[in-house]
C-alpha positions as CSV (number, residue, x, y, z in Angstrom):
1,M,5.4,-24.2,5.9
2,N,4.2,-23.6,2.5
3,S,6.9,-22.3,-0.4
4,R,4.5,-19.7,-1.5
5,L,4.2,-18.6,1.9
6,R,7.8,-18.9,2.7
7,E,8.0,-16.4,-0.7
8,L,5.6,-13.9,0.1
9,E,7.7,-13.5,3.7
10,G,10.6,-12.6,1.8
11,R,9.3,-10.4,-0.4
12,I,8.0,-8.5,2.9
13,Q,11.1,-8.4,4.9
14,S,13.1,-7.4,1.7
15,R,10.5,-4.9,0.9
16,E,10.0,-6.2,-2.3
17,A,6.1,-6.9,-1.9
18,E,3.9,-4.3,-3.2
19,I,0.9,-2.7,-1.2
20,V,-2.4,-1.7,-2.6
21,V,-5.0,0.1,-0.2
22,I,-8.5,-0.2,-1.4
23,G,-10.2,3.1,0.2
24,L,-8.1,6.3,1.0
25,G,-10.1,8.0,3.7
26,Y,-9.4,8.1,7.2
27,V,-8.2,4.7,7.9
28,G,-6.7,3.7,4.6
29,L,-4.5,6.9,3.7
30,P,-2.8,6.4,7.0
31,V,-2.3,3.0,6.5
32,A,-0.9,3.6,2.9
33,L,1.3,6.6,4.2
34,A,2.7,3.8,7.3
35,F,3.5,1.4,4.6
36,A,5.4,4.0,2.4
37,R,7.7,5.1,4.7
38,A,8.3,1.6,6.0
39,G,9.9,1.7,2.3
40,F,7.6,-0.9,0.3
41,R,5.7,0.4,-2.9
42,V,1.8,1.3,-2.0
43,T,-0.6,1.7,-4.3
44,G,-3.8,3.0,-3.3
45,I,-7.5,2.9,-5.0
46,D,-10.4,5.4,-4.1
47,R,-13.6,5.7,-6.0
48,D,-14.2,9.3,-5.1
49,D,-12.2,11.1,-8.2
50,D,-12.1,14.6,-5.9
51,R,-9.7,12.3,-3.5
52,V,-7.6,11.1,-6.2
53,A,-7.1,13.9,-7.9
54,Q,-6.1,15.8,-4.6
55,L,-4.0,13.3,-3.7
56,N,-2.3,12.6,-6.7
57,A,-1.4,16.8,-6.7
58,G,0.2,16.5,-3.7
């Protein structure tokens, strides 16, 4: 197995990998929440400023 692939696998198993989800709609938001609940650091990106403001407000 490629060493970079092994490194990625290790980061996933140890929850050190950082996840980026593009689009926080009906699919992206639940996916981002699932990764966050599993212990990953998650960054969500969306082009809808109102949606981003609502999410940042909680």
